[in-house]
C-alpha positions in Angstrom: 150.9 239.7 197.0 149.9 236.1 197.6 150.9 234.0 194.6 148.6 231.3 193.3 149.7 227.9 192.1 150.2 227.8 188.3 148.4 224.4 188.5 144.7 225.1 188.5 141.4 223.6 187.5 140.8 219.9 187.1 144.5 219.1 187.4 144.7 220.8 190.8 141.6 218.9 192.0 142.5 215.4 190.7 144.6 212.7 192.3 147.7 211.7 190.4 148.5 208.0 189.7 150.8 206.6 192.5 153.2 204.1 191.0 154.4 201.1 193.0 157.3 201.8 195.3 160.8 201.6 193.8 163.1 201.2 196.9 166.7 202.1 196.7 169.2 199.4 197.5 168.7 195.7 197.4 167.6 194.8 201.0 164.0 194.1 200.0 162.7 191.3 197.8 160.7 193.3 195.4 157.4 191.7 194.5 155.2 194.8 194.1 155.3 196.2 190.5 155.1 193.1 188.3 158.6 193.4 186.8 160.0 190.2 185.2 162.5 188.6 187.7 164.7 187.4 184.8 167.0 189.5 182.6 166.2 190.3 178.9 167.9 188.4 176.1 171.7 189.2 176.0 171.0 190.6 172.5 169.5 193.7 174.2 172.7 194.6 176.0 174.7 194.1 172.8 172.3 196.3 170.8 172.3 199.1 173.4 176.1 199.0 173.7 176.4 199.2 169.9 174.0 202.2 169.9 176.0 203.9 172.6 179.3 203.3 170.7 178.0 204.8 167.5 177.8 208.4 166.4 174.0 208.4 166.1 173.2 209.7 169.6 173.7 213.3 168.5 170.7 212.8 166.2 167.0 212.4 167.0 165.6 208.8 166.9 163.3 207.8 164.1 160.0 209.8 164.7 157.9 206.7 163.9 160.3 204.1 165.3 160.5 202.5 161.8 162.9 199.7 162.6 160.9 198.6 165.6 157.6 198.8 163.8 159.0 196.6 161.0 160.3 194.0 163.5 157.0 194.0 165.4 155.0 193.6 162.2 157.2 190.6 161.3 156.7 189.0 164.7 153.0 189.6 165.0 152.2 189.0 161.3 150.9 192.5 160.5 152.0 195.4 158.3 154.2 198.2 159.8 151.3 200.5 159.2 149.3 198.5 161.8 152.0 199.2 164.5 152.5 202.3 166.6 155.3 202.6 169.2 155.0 204.3 172.5 157.1 205.3 175.5 155.7 202.4 177.5 152.1 201.2 177.0 151.0 204.0 179.3 152.0 206.4 176.5 149.8 204.4 174.1 146.8 204.8 176.4 147.4 208.5 176.8 147.6 208.9 173.0 144.3 207.2 172.7 142.5 209.6 175.0 144.3 212.6 173.5 143.1 211.7 170.1 139.6 210.3 170.8 138.2 212.2 173.8 137.0 215.7 174.3 136.2 217.3 177.7 133.0 215.9 179.1 133.1 212.7 176.9 132.6 209.3 178.7 135.3 206.7 179.1 134.2 203.4 180.4 135.8 200.3 181.9 135.2 197.7 184.6 136.6 198.0 188.1 138.8 197.1 189.8 141.4 197.6 187.0 144.6 199.5 186.2 144.4 202.8 188.0 146.2 204.7 185.2 142.9 204.7 183.3 141.3 206.8 186.0 144.2 209.3 186.0 144.2 209.6 182.2 140.5 210.2 182.1 140.8 213.0 184.7 143.6 214.6 182.9 141.5 214.7 179.7 138.6 216.3 181.6 136.4 213.4 180.5 133.8 211.5 182.6 134.6 208.1 184.2 132.1 205.4 183.7 133.3 202.7 186.2 131.3 199.5 186.0 131.9 196.8 188.6 132.7 193.4 187.0 130.6 190.5 188.0 132.5 187.3 188.7 131.0 184.0 187.8 132.7 182.6 190.9 135.3 183.9 193.3 138.1 182.4 191.3 140.0 181.3 194.4 139.8 177.5 194.2 140.2 176.8 190.5 143.4 175.7 188.7 142.8 178.0 185.7 142.4 181.8 185.5 138.9 183.0 186.0 137.0 183.8 182.8 134.9 186.9 183.0 132.0 188.0 180.8 131.9 191.7 180.2 128.9 193.5 181.9 126.1 194.5 179.5 126.4 198.0 180.9 129.9 198.3 179.4 129.0 196.7 176.1 125.9 199.0 175.7 127.6 202.2 176.9 128.0 205.0 174.3 131.4 205.9 175.7 133.9 207.4 173.3 136.6 205.0 174.7 136.3 201.7 176.5 139.2 199.9 178.2 139.5 196.2 178.7 142.5 195.0 180.7 143.0 191.3 180.1 144.6 189.6 181.9 143.3 192.0 184.4 145.4 193.9 186.9 145.1 193.6 189.9 143.0 190.5 190.0 144.4 188.4 187.2 141.2 187.3 185.5 140.9 186.8 181.8 138.3 188.3 179.3 137.8 185.8 176.5 138.3 187.0 172.9 134.7 186.5 172.0 133.8 189.0 174.7 136.3 191.6 173.3 134.8 191.0 169.9 131.3 191.5 171.3 132.3 194.8 172.8 134.0 196.1 169.7 131.0 195.1 167.5 128.6 197.0 169.8 130.7 200.1 170.2 130.9 203.2 168.1 134.0 204.6 169.8 137.4 203.2 170.4 137.9 199.9 172.2 141.3 199.4 173.8 142.3 195.8 174.7 145.1 196.4 177.2 147.3 193.2 177.0 150.2 194.3 179.1 150.3 190.8 180.6 149.1 189.0 177.4 152.2 186.8 177.0 151.4 185.1 180.3 147.9 184.2 179.1 146.5 182.6 176.1 145.5 184.2 172.8 145.4 187.8 171.8 142.9 190.3 170.5 145.3 191.0 167.6 143.5 188.3 165.7 140.3 190.4 165.9 141.7 193.5 164.3 140.7 192.6 160.7 137.0 192.5 161.7 137.0 195.5 164.0 138.5 198.8 162.8 137.6 200.5 166.1 139.7 198.0 168.1 143.3 198.8 169.4 145.5 196.3 171.2 148.1 197.7 173.5 151.2 195.6 174.5 154.1 196.3 176.8 157.8 195.3 176.8 157.9 195.7 180.6 156.6 192.3 181.6 157.3 189.4 179.4 160.3 191.0 177.6 162.0 192.2 180.9 162.4 195.8 179.7 160.5 197.8 182.3 163.4 200.2 182.4 163.4 200.9 178.7 159.8 202.2 178.6 158.5 200.6 175.4 154.9 199.8 174.3 153.2 198.8 171.1 149.8 199.6 169.7 148.2 197.3 167.0 145.2 198.6 165.1 144.1 199.5 161.6 146.4 201.8 159.6 143.6 204.4 159.5 143.2 204.5 163.2 146.9 204.6 163.9 147.4 207.4 161.4 145.0 209.5 163.4 146.7 208.6 166.7 150.1 209.4 165.3 149.1 213.0 164.9 149.0 213.6 168.7 152.0 211.6 169.9 155.2 213.3 171.0 157.5 214.0 168.0 160.3 211.7 169.2 158.6 209.7 171.9 161.1 206.8 172.1 164.9 207.0 172.6 167.5 205.4 170.3 168.5 203.1 173.2 165.0 201.9 173.8 164.4 201.3 170.1 167.5 199.2 169.8 166.5 197.3 172.9 163.1 196.6 171.5 164.2 195.3 168.2 166.7 193.0 169.9 164.1 191.7 172.4 161.6 191.0 169.6 164.3 189.2 167.7 164.7 186.6 170.4 161.3 185.1 171.0 162.7 181.9 172.4 164.3 183.8 175.3 161.1 185.6 176.1 159.0 182.5 176.0 161.6 180.7 178.2 161.3 183.4 180.9 157.5 183.4 180.6 157.5 179.6 181.1 159.6 179.9 184.2 157.3 182.5 185.7 154.2 180.5 185.0 155.7 177.4 186.6 156.7 179.3 189.7 153.2 180.9 189.8 151.6 177.5 189.8 153.8 176.3 192.6 153.3 179.4 194.7 149.5 179.2 194.4 149.5 175.6 195.3 151.6 176.1 198.4 149.6 179.1 199.6 146.4 177.1 199.3 147.9 174.3 201.4 148.8 176.9 204.0 145.1 178.1 204.1 145.3 181.2 202.0 142.5 182.0 199.5 144.3 182.7 196.2 142.9 183.6 192.8 144.3 181.7 189.8 145.9 184.2 187.6 146.6 184.7 183.9 149.4 187.2 184.5 152.8 187.3 186.2 151.2 188.1 189.6 148.6 186.7 192.0 145.9 188.2 194.2 145.7 186.9 197.8 142.6 187.3 199.9 143.6 188.6 203.3 140.1 189.4 204.6 140.7 187.4 207.8 143.6 189.7 208.8 143.3 192.7 206.5 145.5 193.5 203.5 147.5 196.3 205.1 148.5 194.3 208.2 149.7 191.4 206.0 151.6 193.9 203.8 153.2 195.5 206.8 154.3 192.2 208.3 155.8 191.1 205.0 157.7 194.3 204.6 159.0 193.9 208.2 160.5 190.6 206.8 162.0 192.4 203.8 159.4 191.3 201.3 157.7 194.1 199.4 154.3 193.4 197.9 151.4 195.7 196.7 148.5 196.8 198.9 145.8 199.1 197.4 143.9 201.6 199.6 141.0 201.4 197.2 137.4 200.3 197.6 137.0 196.5 197.2 140.8 195.9 197.4 141.8 196.7 200.9 141.4 193.1 202.1 144.0 191.7 199.7 147.5 192.0 198.4 148.9 191.6 194.9 152.2 189.6 194.7 154.5 189.6 191.7 155.9 186.3 190.8 159.7 186.4 191.3 162.4 183.7 191.0 161.9 180.4 192.8 164.3 181.5 195.5 162.4 184.8 196.0 159.1 183.1 196.2 160.4 180.5 198.7 161.4 183.5 200.9 158.0 185.0 200.4 156.2 181.8 201.3 158.3 181.4 204.5 157.6 185.1 205.4 153.8 184.8 204.9 153.6 181.5 206.8 155.2 183.2 209.8 
């Protein structure tokens, strides 16, 4: 008897999210997944080592990550009831759809954007409403990140959930706070301001929470706090909204090691800001040098840049860089095939990248 796959229905038909390559060994300069090139504060290693040395690992972690919620509330001037902790910000996004979307409901966002949205919508059996963003200009000659007005089609949509990624991945543009507020005010469902790269930009939708009970701000420890390996994310929203979301999260969704790392990272804001400042300075230098070499580069509000390779094609440029041991990100997606996304590394790494792309 022929056995059928246990995976059926929409999951069998959908395409899973494909993460950026994580190569083994250190031969490649890794500029493809927007990790921070600098280590986290030394307090993280101390906190994790202390956790490992203790007797607590035989016990489950705090179900609601109480210590981290309290520390985050202190840092962001909120109450602990306005903070929810996730296993990375992707976990936060999944929790939002799990709680707020039923099969057949609409989830809306502008494209191109973070491709996990598409995957999560498909898993939920919801309907994707993908609205092309309309740039005011091409953003390739300015010295400040492109500011984008949200399309009226997104604002007026009746979708149950709307995602806004700002600074945007993969293009790096910024959605101003007044546009996020306009979207939240016009929406009856949940509005998620995805600020995974927020510390590399200016301002935060956190300041809008008091006026918009349907707004949630998602933040990540992977970028500015240099903790991509710890898998930690934060959600900020009204206590009522987060109480509902907490019902559908995994019981113990964050490990004791990650919680200890997160508290230590939040406790050293000067270290994080210092790393962010170094990345931003290197970003500015890299963009300037690329433009001198004739490349069309978007100014970015994040820790990466988008380079237009339409004269040669994004894939050939990606391949030639990889042949020179520099790994960047190329997307086989409509509207993105003629460019590459490049994470900002250390000054030394970016000098190697600049030499490689010039050749």
